[in-house]
C-alpha positions in Angstrom: 152.8 154.0 269.9 154.0 154.4 273.5 151.5 156.1 275.7 150.5 156.3 279.3 147.3 157.2 281.0 147.9 160.4 283.0 146.8 159.9 286.7 147.5 161.6 290.0 150.4 159.1 290.4 152.0 160.6 287.4 153.1 163.5 289.5 155.7 164.8 287.0 152.9 165.7 284.6 150.7 167.4 287.2 147.5 166.6 285.3 144.1 165.9 286.8 142.6 162.4 286.8 139.8 161.8 284.3 136.5 162.0 286.1 133.9 160.2 284.0 131.3 160.7 286.6 131.4 164.4 286.0 130.2 163.9 282.4 126.6 163.4 283.5 126.5 165.5 286.6 128.4 168.6 285.5 125.9 170.4 283.2 126.2 174.1 282.3 123.9 176.5 280.7 124.3 178.2 277.4 127.2 180.7 277.4 126.2 184.4 277.5 126.2 186.1 274.1 126.8 189.8 274.2 125.9 191.8 271.1 128.3 194.7 270.6 127.5 195.1 266.9 125.2 198.1 267.2 126.5 201.3 265.7 128.9 203.0 268.1 128.3 200.4 270.8 132.0 200.5 271.9 133.0 204.0 271.0 132.9 205.4 274.6 134.7 202.6 276.5 137.1 204.2 278.9 140.7 203.8 277.8 142.0 202.4 281.0 142.2 198.6 280.3 145.6 197.1 280.6 147.4 195.1 277.8 146.5 191.7 279.1 143.1 192.4 280.9 140.2 190.4 279.2 138.0 192.6 277.1 134.5 193.4 278.6 131.9 196.0 278.5 130.2 196.5 281.9 129.9 192.8 282.9 133.3 191.1 283.4 132.1 187.5 283.9 133.7 184.8 281.7 133.5 182.8 279.6 131.2 184.6 277.1 130.9 185.2 273.4 131.0 188.8 272.2 129.7 189.8 268.8 131.2 192.8 267.0 129.6 192.3 263.6 126.2 190.8 262.5 128.0 188.2 260.5 129.3 186.5 263.7 125.8 185.7 264.7 125.6 183.2 261.9 128.8 181.6 263.0 127.7 181.5 266.7 124.1 180.3 266.2 121.4 180.3 268.8 122.8 178.0 271.5 126.6 178.2 271.9 128.2 176.5 274.9 131.7 176.7 276.4 132.8 173.9 278.7 136.0 173.3 280.7 136.9 169.7 279.8 140.4 169.2 281.3 142.6 171.0 283.8 146.2 170.8 285.1 146.2 169.7 288.7 149.0 172.1 289.3 148.7 175.7 288.0 152.4 175.9 287.3 152.2 173.3 284.5 150.8 174.6 281.2 149.7 171.3 279.9 147.4 172.8 277.2 149.7 175.0 275.2 150.4 174.7 271.5 150.3 172.8 268.2 146.8 171.2 268.2 145.7 169.0 265.3 143.1 166.3 264.7 144.0 162.8 263.6 141.0 160.5 263.4 139.3 160.5 266.8 142.3 162.1 268.6 143.3 165.7 269.2 147.1 166.1 269.6 148.7 169.1 271.2 151.9 170.0 273.1 152.4 171.3 276.6 154.7 173.9 277.7 157.9 172.4 279.3 158.4 170.7 282.6 156.4 171.6 285.7 157.0 175.3 285.7 157.3 176.6 282.1 159.8 176.3 279.3 163.4 176.0 280.4 166.8 174.5 279.5 166.4 171.3 281.5 162.9 170.2 280.6 161.4 169.0 277.4 157.7 169.5 276.8 155.1 166.8 276.2 153.2 165.6 273.2 149.7 164.7 274.4 146.3 163.8 273.1 142.7 163.5 274.0 139.9 161.5 272.5 137.0 163.2 270.6 134.6 160.4 271.6 135.1 161.2 275.2 134.6 164.9 274.6 131.3 164.2 272.8 130.2 162.0 275.7 131.0 164.8 278.2 127.8 167.0 278.4 129.2 169.6 280.7 132.3 170.6 282.6 134.7 167.8 283.6 138.1 166.2 283.3 138.6 163.9 280.3 141.5 161.5 280.0 144.7 163.0 278.8 147.3 160.7 277.3 150.9 161.4 276.3 153.1 160.1 273.6 156.9 159.5 273.7 158.4 160.4 270.3 162.1 160.3 269.5 164.5 162.3 271.6 165.2 164.3 268.5 161.8 165.9 269.2 162.6 168.6 271.7 160.2 171.4 272.4 157.2 170.9 270.0 155.6 174.2 269.0 153.9 173.5 265.7 152.2 170.5 264.1 150.3 169.9 260.9 148.6 166.8 259.6 150.3 165.0 256.7 149.9 161.9 254.5 149.0 158.4 255.8 147.9 159.7 259.3 151.4 161.2 260.0 152.1 164.7 261.0 154.8 167.3 260.4 156.3 168.7 263.6 158.2 172.0 264.1 160.5 171.9 267.1 162.4 174.6 268.9 165.2 172.3 269.9 167.0 172.3 273.3 170.6 173.2 273.7 171.1 171.3 276.9 169.9 168.1 275.2 172.3 168.7 272.3 169.3 168.8 269.9 168.8 171.5 267.3 165.5 172.8 266.1 164.0 171.4 262.9 161.1 169.8 261.0 160.3 166.2 261.6 157.7 163.7 260.2 156.1 161.7 263.0 153.9 158.6 262.6 152.0 158.1 265.9 150.9 154.5 265.1 154.4 153.2 264.7 156.1 155.9 266.9 158.4 156.6 264.0 160.3 159.9 263.6 162.0 161.0 260.4 164.1 164.2 260.3 163.2 166.5 257.3 165.1 169.7 257.9 167.6 170.5 260.7 169.4 173.6 259.6 169.6 176.4 257.0 172.5 175.0 254.9 174.4 174.2 258.1 173.4 177.3 260.1 171.3 176.6 263.1 167.7 177.8 263.0 166.6 179.9 266.1 163.6 178.0 267.3 160.9 176.8 264.9 157.4 177.9 265.9 154.4 177.3 263.7 153.8 175.8 260.2 151.3 175.1 257.5 151.6 172.7 254.5 151.0 174.1 251.1 149.4 172.0 248.3 152.7 172.1 246.5 154.1 169.8 249.2 156.0 172.7 250.8 156.1 173.4 254.5 155.7 177.1 255.2 157.2 177.6 258.7 158.1 180.4 261.1 161.4 180.6 262.9 161.5 182.9 265.9 163.8 183.5 268.9 161.5 182.5 271.7 163.8 179.5 272.5 166.6 182.0 273.3 164.3 184.3 275.3 163.3 181.2 277.4 166.9 180.0 277.9 166.8 176.7 276.0 168.4 177.9 272.8 171.7 179.7 272.1 172.0 183.3 270.8 170.3 183.4 267.3 172.4 182.9 264.2 169.7 183.9 261.8 167.1 186.7 261.5 163.5 185.8 262.5 161.9 184.8 259.2 159.2 182.8 257.5 160.6 180.0 255.3 159.4 177.5 252.6 160.8 174.0 252.7 160.1 171.8 249.6 159.7 168.2 250.7 160.1 167.0 247.1 163.4 168.8 246.4 164.8 169.3 249.9 165.3 173.0 249.2 164.7 175.7 251.8 164.5 179.5 251.4 163.1 182.5 253.2 159.8 184.0 252.2 159.4 187.0 254.6 161.3 188.9 257.3 161.2 192.3 259.1 159.3 191.0 262.1 159.9 191.7 265.7 158.9 188.1 266.8 156.9 186.2 264.1 154.8 183.4 265.7 151.8 181.8 264.0 151.0 181.3 260.3 147.8 180.5 258.4 146.9 180.1 254.7 143.6 181.1 253.2 141.5 178.2 251.8 142.5 179.0 248.2 146.2 179.6 249.3 146.2 183.1 247.8 146.9 184.9 251.2 149.2 184.1 254.1 148.7 185.5 257.6 151.5 185.8 260.1 151.2 186.8 263.7 153.8 189.1 265.3 154.0 188.8 269.1 156.8 191.4 269.5 154.9 193.2 272.2 155.4 190.3 274.6 158.8 188.8 274.9 159.3 188.3 278.6 158.4 191.9 279.3 155.5 193.9 277.7 156.2 196.7 275.3 152.9 197.9 273.8 154.7 200.0 271.2 155.7 196.7 269.5 153.4 194.6 267.4 150.6 192.5 268.7 149.4 192.2 265.2 148.6 190.0 262.2 150.1 190.7 258.8 148.8 189.6 255.5 150.7 188.7 252.3 149.6 187.8 248.8 151.0 184.4 247.8 152.3 184.1 244.2 152.8 180.6 243.0 154.8 180.2 239.8 154.9 176.4 239.2 155.6 175.7 242.9 158.0 178.7 243.4 156.2 180.6 246.2 156.7 184.2 247.0 155.1 186.5 249.7 154.1 189.9 248.3 152.2 193.1 249.3 152.7 192.9 253.1 150.0 194.8 255.0 148.6 195.1 258.5 145.5 192.8 258.8 144.5 193.1 262.5 145.7 194.0 265.9 144.7 192.0 269.0 142.3 193.6 271.5 144.0 191.8 274.3 147.6 190.5 274.6 149.1 189.1 271.4 147.8 187.0 268.5 149.5 183.6 268.7 148.1 180.5 266.9 146.2 181.4 263.8 143.9 179.4 261.4 141.4 180.0 258.6 138.0 178.3 258.3 136.5 177.1 255.0 134.9 180.5 254.5 138.2 182.4 254.7 137.6 183.9 258.1 140.7 184.3 260.2 140.8 182.9 263.8 143.6 183.6 266.3 144.3 182.8 269.9 144.7 186.0 271.9 145.1 187.2 275.4 141.5 186.4 276.4 140.4 183.7 274.1 139.9 183.3 270.3 139.2 186.3 268.1 137.7 186.1 264.6 138.0 188.4 261.6 136.6 188.2 258.1 139.0 188.0 255.2 139.0 191.8 254.9 140.3 192.2 258.5 136.9 193.2 260.0 136.6 192.0 263.6 133.6 189.7 263.8 133.7 188.4 267.3 135.5 187.1 270.3 135.1 183.8 272.1 136.2 185.2 275.4 137.5 182.6 277.8 138.9 185.3 280.1 142.5 184.0 279.8 145.3 183.6 277.3 144.5 181.0 274.7 147.8 180.3 272.8 146.1 178.0 270.2 143.0 176.0 269.3 141.7 173.7 266.6 138.5 173.9 264.6 137.4 170.3 264.7 134.3 170.5 262.6 130.5 170.5 263.2 130.8 173.6 265.2 133.3 172.1 267.8 136.4 174.1 268.7 139.0 172.9 271.2 140.8 175.8 272.9 144.1 175.4 274.7 144.2 177.9 277.6 147.5 176.8 279.2 146.3 175.2 282.4 142.9 174.4 281.1 141.2 173.0 277.9 137.8 174.2 276.7 135.3 172.7 274.3 133.4 175.5 272.4 130.3 174.3 270.6 128.7 176.7 268.1 125.1 176.0 266.8 126.1 177.4 263.5 124.5 178.0 260.1 128.0 178.8 258.8 129.9 175.8 260.1 133.5 176.7 260.9 134.3 173.2 259.7 137.7 171.7 259.8 140.9 173.7 259.1 142.1 174.0 255.6 145.0 171.7 255.1 146.4 170.1 251.9 146.7 166.4 252.6 
């Protein structure tokens, strides 16, 4: 595995130096917990909050945890904390962006591209941090951020999922100026080996692959959206924006769902009976609040490995911004990164609570033992819940 310690001298990455001395000195108190679960506690909030303004009632200090339902108190527990554990040294570089996953003691994730956002001439970065260092940090600080150098076939990582033998499946958006199309790849970090799995829909170019989950039938369920085109590193789309299933045993690929504005994240319930797809159509370079900032649910029918999505229905609508990365915990609750942090709903679509960072959190990972790592573009947060209902690790079929 090729990797480099990120330092101030690595100016192209614009990341802060790890400051181990801060681990002992930077202590912070328990995060405020605001109980909004009382009957009618939010029914008279003035309707003047903008699309991307963080949600608050009276007190607008962040971060904080907001409870909308009594059940969220069990998840949060008595002593939750939220710590800033890494920052970009340059606010124009979104180092902590997408595709987080846990492999052993490492948390992998992808940056946005280059030094100033996604673009035609800059690939993004595959990075990781060490959970041991996070556990040793008892307050705010800057942990060590390390980056990998996978194959040049890996252009614009936007989704990752853990797979067999400590490998991972990566969904890429591709990059036209590099001559690389979007696709699915298997990556083995220990050997720095990349294996292409799927690079077109029967010879037709995908738009820009976004998120994925792996079904127990050894199929990759992935989202293809046109954000690569909207951000100028992909050509005009050749296909509709759809959710697909790719069978890694047979090599077959077929669409499962369509009729989105811009599909983005995808999650499966723990028993794989329901799929959740986020639609971020309200935000595509400009804001149009008449378009979806929503999560849709589908019943999954599995006939001997032939999967279909059925009974499409609205599941939730983000309070702030759009729902992006989405995951289920072992209890079937649905978590999504939104415009001000991470929102949580139960399996019925009842809003339980909000981990309100005060800024957009494109994605996150439920590590286990109450630890959640949140990617907030220029900053990474460690959320620790003292929980009787442990949000545990993400449900993945490995």
